[in-house]
N, C-alpha and C positions, 0 to 999 in steps of 0.2 A: 822057450823064450818068446815073449810077446813081441809081435812085429808092428812097428809104427810106420805108416806110409805118409809121405808128404808129396803132394802133387802141385803142378802149376795152378795158379789162380786163373779161373776162367772169366771172371768179371772184367769187363772192359775198363782199362785204366788202373787196375789193381797191380801195384808193383811190389807189394810186400810178399813175404814167404813165411810159412809157419815154423820153419826150423832153420837154424844157421849151423855152420860147422862147429861153433862153440857148443850149441845145445845138443847137437848130434853126439859129440864126445861125452857130454854129461849123461845123456840118455843111455848110451852104450855102457857107461860106468854103473848106471843104476840097474842094468840087466835087460834093457830093451835092444832089439835089433831094429835098425832104421833103414827104410828103403825110400830113395828119393827119385822122383821123375826127372830125367835129364832136362836141364834148363830151368828148373823150378826157381832157383835163386838168382838167375842172371840179372833180372831187372833191379834187384836189390844189391848187386855187386858181389854176389856169392857164387863163384864158378863151381862147376861140377867137380873139378879136381880137388877143391878144398873140402867138399863133402866126402869124397872118397878117402882123402887123407885122414879125415876125422873118424872114419870107420863105417860110413854109410855105404850101402849098395846102391849104385846109380843105375837105373833101368831106363829103357827107351821111352816107354809110354806110361800114361796113367793106369791103363788097364794092367800092365805088367806089375806096377806097384801095388795096385789094389788087390790083385790075385793072391798076394801073400799077407795082406793086412788083417791084423786083429783090431787095430786102431788107426783112424785117419785123423791127422791134424791138418786143419785148413785155417786160412785167415777169414775168408767168407764161406758161405754155404757151398757145398759141392754142387757141381753141375748135374743136370738130369742124367747125362751119360755116365758120370761117376757114380751117382746113386744107383743106377741100374746095374753097375758092376760090383757093388758091395756085396759081401757075404752077409746073410742074415745074422744079426747079433753083433755086427761090427760096431765098435765104439767110435763115434764121431765127435770131435771137440773143435768148435769153431765159433766165430762171431756170427751167429745164425740170423740175427735181425728178426727174431720170431714174430714180433708184432706186425711187421710189414711184409716179410717174405714168408707168408703162410704156405704158399705152394711148395716151397722146398721142404718146409717142416713136415707137411703132409706126405710128401714123397718119401722122406726119410722114415717116417712112421710106417708107411705102407710096405717099405722094404724090410722092415723088422730091425732097423738100426737102433742102437742105443745112443741117443743124441744129447749132447750137453751144449747149452748156449753159454759161451764164456762170459757174455755180458750179464748173465744172471748170477755170477759168482757173488756171494754176499759180502757186504762191506764190514767184515769183522777182522780183528787183528790177525788171526791165523791165516786168513785168506789174502792178506795184502799183497803178497808176492805173486799171487795169481790174478790180480785185478787188472784185466785187460782194458777196461774202460779208463782207468786212471793212467795206465802206461801210455795209451794212445792219445788220450785227451791232453796229456802233458805236452806231447810233441805237437799236437794240433794247435794249442795255444801259442807255442813258440812260433810255429810256421805262419800263423795268422798275422802276427806282427811283421814278419819278414815280407809276406805277401802285400800287406798294407804299405809298408815302407817302399816297396818297389813300385807300387801303383801311385803313391803320393809324389807329387812333383817337386817336393822340397825336402830339406834335411829335417831329421827328427831332433837332434840336440841343438841347444843354443850355441852359436859360434860367434866369437868375437874376432873380427878381422880388421885389417887396416882399411878395408873398403866399407866397413860398417858392421853392424850386428845382425845376425840371423836369429830370429826368435825361435824358441823351442816349440815343437808341435804339441798340440793338446790331444791326448788320446783318452777315449772313454770306453771302458770295458763294461759290458752289460751281461751279468751272470758270472758269479765268482765261485765256480767249482774248480776242479783241477785245471781245466783249460784256461779259465779266466785268471786264475792266480799266476799261471805261467806267462800268460799274455801281459799281465801287469809287470811281472819281474823283467820280462824281456824288453818291454817298452821303456821301463825305468833305466835299464842298462844302456839302452840306446839314447838316453838323455831326454826323453819326452816328459811333459808334465801330464801326470796320469790321474784320472778319477775313475771310480768304479761304483757299480750298484748291484744289489742282489736283494731278493725278498727275505733271505735267511739272516736273522740277526747275528748269528755266530760269525758271519763273514766280515763284519765291520772291523773287528780287531785284526783279522788276517790281512785285510786290505791296507789298514794303517801301518801294520808291521812291515809292509813292503814299500812304504813311503808314498802311498797313493792316498787320495782323499775319498772318503765314502759319501755317496749321494743316495739318500732314500727318505721316504716319508716314514718316520719312526713312530707309528702309532701302536695301539694294542694288537691289531691284527698282525702287524709286522713282527711283533715280539713272539708270536706263536706260529710263525710261517715256515716251520721246518718239520719234516717227518722224522720218525725214530731212526729211519735208515739214512738220514742225512740229506735227503732230497728236498727240493723246494715244493711246497704245496701250491696248488692253483689258487690264486688270490680272488677275492670277491670283485665284482664289477665296480663297487664303490672305491675300493682301494686302488684298483687299476686306474681309475679316473684321476684320483689324487696324485698317484705316482706319475701318470702321463703328463699332468700339468707341470710337475716339477722337472721331469725329464725334458719336456719341450723347451723350457727356458734354458736348460743346460746344453742340450744337444746342438742347438744352433751356433754355439760358440766353439764347437769341436772341429778338429781337422781330421781325425780318424776315429771311427766307432767300430768296435768289435763285439759282436753278439754271440753268446755261447749257451743260451738257455734251452734246456730240454727237460721234458717230463716223461718218464718211462711209460710206454704204452699209449701215448697220446700225441697228437700233432704238436709241433713246436709252438710255444706261445708267441703271439705277435707282440713284439716290444717296440718296434719303430714304425710309425705310420708314414704314409706318403707325405702328409703335411709336415711332419718332423724332418723327413729327408729334404723337402723343399726349403726348409729353414736353414739348411747348411750352406756353407760357402762353396763357390765353384772350385773344383779341384780337391774337395774333400773325398774321403774314402770310407766305405763301410765294408767290413768283412763279416759275412753271416755264416757262422760255423754250424748252424742248424739247418742249412739249406736242404739236406737230404731228408729231413722230416718236415718239410714244408716251409721252413724258414722263419726267422724272427722278424724279418724286415719286409715291409710291403714293397713289392716291385722286384724282389730278388728272383733271379732265374738260375735254375740248376745248371751248372757247367758253363755259365757265361758271366761276363762282366757287363752289367747294364749301366748305361750312362743316362742320367736323368736330364730333363730339359734345362735344369740349372747347373749342369756340369758336375754332379756328384756321381762317383763311381761306386756301384754296388757289386762286390765280388761274391759270386756264388759257386766258387770252386769246391767240389766235393772231395772227400778223402784227403785232407791235408796231411795226415800221417804218411800217406803213400808218396808224398813229395819229399819225404826224408826216409826213403825206403830202407836204407841200410840200418839206421838206428831204430826205426820203428819195428823192423823185423827182429832185431836183436832183443828188444824189450819184450815183444810179443812171444818170441820163442822161449825166453826165460819164464814168462808166465805159464806157458804150456808145459815146460819141464817141471815146474813146481806142481802143476796140476797132475801130471803123469804119476807122480809119487803116490797119489791117492788111489790109483787104479791097481796097485799091487798089495798083496798081503805081506806078512812079516817074513815069509819064505821067498819073496820075490816073484810069486806067481800072480798072473792076471786074475784078480778076484776083488773087484770094487765092492766096498761096503756102502750100499745104497742108503743106509741109515746115517752115514756121515753127513753132518749139516751142510757141508759145502757141496758134496755131490747131490744131495737131495734138493738143494736150492737151484742147482744148474741143470738138473735132468729135465728134458722137455719131451722126449719120446723114448718109448721102450715097449718091447713086446707087441709091436704092431699098432700102438696107439699113442696119441699125444697125451702126456700124463701131467704136465705142469698145470696147477689149478688156474693160473692166470690166463692160460691159453685154450682151455677146454671150451667148446662151443656151448 
C-alpha cells in the first residue's frame, strides 16, 4: 500500500494544508495509507483528531511522516530539511512555483525525487478536477473583492435611505481569467457597478453574461490575443498604448480596481501606471493579485498596503486563498485526490504511467534531473 505523507507548510504565512479529513477518507478508500504531521491542518481549522478519525496516522514530526512516505503532498514546495529527509524516488506533488523557485526544484532533482508541479496540470477536460490554478484562483478572486470592500471606506451597493441615497461603488476588474470572473460575480452580488477588461476576445461574452460591461480596444490584434491553452498572449507595444489610453480615461472614474493578469513563466504584465493611480479619487482601492510575480500595478508592495499621495490604497497582500484556508485547502485536497488516482495502476499498485498526458505535462524532475522542457537550462 502506497504511503502519502502530508506535512506542515513551512512558508511564512501559508495557512493551507494539502489534505483534509474528507480527502484522507477518500485516499484511504482508493488504497492509499496517509500519514499526517501533527498540527498540519490546524491553521485551516482541521484538527489532528479529525484526521485520525478519517483514517490517517498522525505522527509528531515531518521527519516521522517522511520516513514512511512514497508520496509527499504539499501546498508549496517542501523545505530544505524536508527534501533532505526524502527517500530517493519519492513522488512529490505540490504547487512548486518552478519558474521562480528554482532552488527548490534543483534540490528535489538532486535528491532524486519525482516531482510534479501541480500548476503545470494541462487545461484539458479530463484534468479539470485536478486544476489547482483554477480552484485557488477562484477563491482569490472572491477574496480580492472582500479585501477591497474592507479597505474601501464606503458601501458597495446603492442604498436608498430616508437620509438620502448612497451611490453604488464602481468596480473595475483587469484580467478576466478564473480569478477575474469570480471577482466580477462577487462584486455584482455585493451590488457594485462592474466593468472588466481582458486582451482575450473570448472573455467579452463571459463578462457580459455576469452582468458587467466589457472595456477593450477591439482591433485585429485583440481578436487573435489568446493561446491555444487559453492564456493571454503578450500584446504589442502599439496595442498596449491604445489600451492604456482607453483604460486611463476609465480608471479615473473607478472606486475599486482589481488586477489579476499573469503570464506563465514571465513577470506579471504592468497594467496600471503611477499616472493612472494618481487619476483615481482619494479613498479608492486597488487590489493586485499578481503581486507575488512582480505586480500589475506600479507602486504595489508585496505584503503591504501602500497609500499614495492622493489617498489611493494599493493592496499587495500575497496568497489570498490562504485567507480562506479551510475552503482553499478543501478544494486543493480534492485536486490532489484526483491526481493521486493517476499514480496507481489497475491493480491499485503505485505505478505511474509517465506517458499519460497529464503526468507528462506536470512532471518537472525525475531521476536526478530537471526534465520539463520549459525549465531546462
